[in-house]
N, C-alpha and C positions, 0 to 999 in steps of 0.2 A: 504494500500500500504506500503510495507516494504522499508524503506529508509536506505541506507548504505553510510557512508562517508569513503572515502579513503584519508588518509593523505599522500601526495606525495611530497618529497623534492628533487627529481632527475629530470634532464632534459629529456624531451621526446626523444631527439636525442641520448641518451644513449641506445644502442640497447638491452643490457642486462636488464636494468630497464624497457624498453618498453615491452620486452617479458614477464617479470614477471607481469607487470600491465595488459597486454592484457590477459594473462592466468587467472588472478584473475577475470577480468570482464566477460570473457567467462564462467568461472565456476559459477559465481554468477547468470548470466542470465539463465543458464541451470538448476541450482538447486533451484533457488528462482524465478520462472516465475513472471513477472510483477513488479519486484523490481525496485526501483529508485536508481541509483548510482551517487554520487557526488564526484568528485575529488577536494580536496582542495590543490591547486597546487602552489608550491614555484616559479616556472618559468612561471607563468600565462601570464605575458606581453610578454615574449620572445616567447612563443609557441602559443599565441592566434590566430595568423593569418595563421598558417601553420599546425603543427602536431596536435594541439587541434581540428582543423576543421576536419582533417582526422579521428580522433578517434570518434568524435561525429557523423560523417556520417556513420561510421561502426557499432556503437552500439547505438541502439535506446533509451536505458535506461539511457544514460550517460549525465551528466552535469559537466562542469569544471568551477570552480570559483577560485578566488584568496585566497591563504592561509591567515588565520586571522592575522598572524604576521611574519611568516617565508617567506620573499620575496627577490628574487634575485636582487641585485643592480649592479652597474657598476664595482665593485671590490670585492674580498673576504673580505677585511677589512670592507668596507662599508656594505656589506651584513650582516656580523656578528654583527657589532655595531648597525645598524638600527633594525635588527631583535630582538636582545636582548632587546633593548629599548622598542619596541612594545610588546614583550613577557611579560616583567615585568610590563609594564603599564596595559596590559589586565589582568595579574595575580592580580594586585592591585585592578582593577575593576572586581573582580571575576564573578559577575553576568553577565557582558557583554560577556565575553568569553564563559561562561557556556550556555548562551542563544543561541549563534551561533551554538554550538555543540549539544545541548539538543534535537534539532528537529529530529535527526537521531535515528534510532532504534539500530544501531550498528556502531562502529567506528573501522576501520582497519588501522593499521600503517604498511607501507611497507619499512621503511627506515633503519632498523637495519641490514645493509648488509655489512658495511665496517669496519673491525676490525682495531685496531691500526696499525701503520706502522711497517714494519719489520726492526726496528732499536732500539738501546738502547738509542739513543739521544732523550731527551724530545723535542717534537714538539708542538709549540703553535697552529699551524694550525690543527693538529690532535686533540689536547685537546679541542679547541673551536668547531670543527666539531662534535666530539662525544657528547659534552655537549648540543649543539643545537638539535641533534638527540634525546637525552634523554628528553630534555625539550619539544620537540614535542609530545612525548608520555605522559609526565606529564600533558600537557595541556588537553589532552583527559580524564585523570583520574579524573578531577574535576566533570565530569558528573556522572550520575548513570546508564549509558548505558554500555553494554558489550564492552570491549576493547580487540581487538585481535592484537597481534604483529605477523605478518605473514611472513613465509618463511625467517626466520632471520638467520644471522650469528652473534654471540655475542662474543666480546672480541678477544684477551686479552686486558684489559684496562691497560694503562701504569703506573697508580698511584692509591694510596688508595682513593683519592678524587673521581675519576671517578668510581671506583669499588663501593664505598659507594652510590654515586648517582644512579648508575645502580641498585643496590640492592633495594634501596628505591622506585625507579620508577617502576621497572619491577615486584616487589612483589604486586603491586596494580592492575595489569592488570588481565584479566580473562583467557586468553589463549595465549600461545606462541607456534607457529609452527616453527620448525627448519629445516635447510637444510643439516645438517651433525652431526655426532656423537660428534665431538669436542665441539660444542656449548652446547650440552646436558650435557656433563661432566663439562664444564666451569660454566654453570648456577648453578649446584650443588656446585661447588668449592667456588663460591662467595656468596652462601647463598640465592639463588633465588629458593624458594620452595613452594610459596603460589599459583601461577596460575597453571592451567592445562598445562602440557608441552608435546607436541607431536612431534615426529621425522617424517618428511615427505620427501619432496624433493623441488627443486626449482620450483616456479610457472610457469616458462617458459615451463616446460614439459607438461603443460596443453594445450599448443597451438596445433592446428591441423597442422600436417606436410604438406609441399607443395606437390602437385601432382608430381609424378615422371617426367611427361612431362615438368615441369617447372624447373627442376634441371639444365639443360644445360644453360638456360638464367641466372639463379642465379650465376652459376660458372663464366660465361662470365663477369658478372657485377663486380665480385671481382677478375677477372683476374686469374682464376684457370682453367687449362686445364683438361679435362676428361682423357687425356693420362698421366697426371702426377701421381706420386706416392701419396698415401694418405698423407696429410699434416695437422699437428695439431699445432696451434699457441697458446702460452701462453703469455699474456701481464700482467706482475705483477706491472706495473708502479703505479697503484693507491695504492698499498700497500707499496711502497718504501718511503724513506725519502723525503719529498717534497722539501727539499733544494738541493737535488742531481741533478746536471745538466743532462738534457735529453740525452746528448751525452754519458753519462756514464751508461745508463740503457740498 
């Protein structure tokens, strides 16, 4: 039985992240029949009684467990501090973390998706978030299993420290699949050339589209009329300076 671990650090309520995750699970089930998929989930406690149950009911091959060290707390500061402490404690006890991950035949990371903020101002939130994402991949690198960074957007990193960490961590993985040409060029620019690098697309495109008969109900739910002109919304808030008031975005 082929066992695959998915390292997931985003909330299941995030529709984009959920779409990517379901696209990956669906693809794995179709291409590797009988595989067992385990999600190591940062928001395990928050999602356990709701969206996790829905996913498990939908995909027979799926198990969802708590991430070994990256766990959501009651604030961003507490999440960062407690996760870093657990991470470095497990890194110190190398055998313990390796034992948890070594049971899988392959490890997939889905979290390299948010580049630095669109601002010249140094952001501690952005720095710590990017560092935790890279440490998440580094944790998997201690095993001798294939490591795949999947459907990624990489950079730009705001300082030499993050660029050097990214270069060191990502050059140790086996495969990186990218969502756009920019990331492919950026990987080359910062010296990431050891893994196989493939330009693909967002995993959400692997989802089956809804039946046309379901479209009116979906549009009603998001309060869009069929009589309206086509409407495209772009929400760049996740890429903005985190200190910028929401009213200014």
